[in-house]
N, C-alpha and C positions, 0 to 999 in steps of 0.2 A: 503494500498501500504506500500511495507516495504521500507523505505529509505535506509537500513544501508548496506554496502556494502557485494556483494554476495562473491565477491573474496575472495580464502582463504587468501592471502597473506595480506587481507587488514579488515580482522574481526577483532571484539573485543568481550568482552561483554557485550556489549555494543546493544541497539535493539531501531531503532528509525522506528518510524511508522508514516502513516496519516493516518487518519478518518476524513473525512469532510476538511472543511474550515479554522477552527480555532484550530489549535492546543494547542495557547493560552488559548483558554476557556477548551479546554479537560486537557488541562497540571491543570490547577488550579481546574478543578470539581473534577480528580486525586487526587489532593494533600489533597482537603476538605476531600474525602473519606479514609485517612490517608496514600496513597502510596507518594513516592519520587520519584517523576519527574519530568521533565523539559522541555519546549520545547527548540525545539530547530532543526536550516533547516529547519524550515518548518513543523517540526512533530513534535511528542512526544518518549522522549528519555526512556527508563527504563532502568536498568540495571537488567536483570533475577540471573543473576550468583554471586549476592552478594546477601548475605542474607537473602533468599527468597526462598520459598519451593514449590510444585505444589500445595499445599492449596492458598499460596499466588497468584499464577499465574492465579488460576481459580476464586479468588475475584477479580484478576484486570480487569480479560476479563470480567468478570458482571457489575462492576463496568463503564467501557467502555461501554460497552452497555446501560446500563441507562443513562449513560449520553448522548450519541448520540440521544437516542430515545427521547429524551425533547425536 
């Protein structure tokens, strides 16, 4: 679930998403995988606009999938 605002006037370079019930655990696991993320507003905040490329995004998605599958 995307928690970031959808309205054009409220959008930013941050993406906040929720996947499961424990955003803190998902954020901590993602940080252990080497990603700079934080638990915010009941979700996980990532800044895909900041020093990240398509390969990094694919690695993040794969890491989140692994963490959720555990």
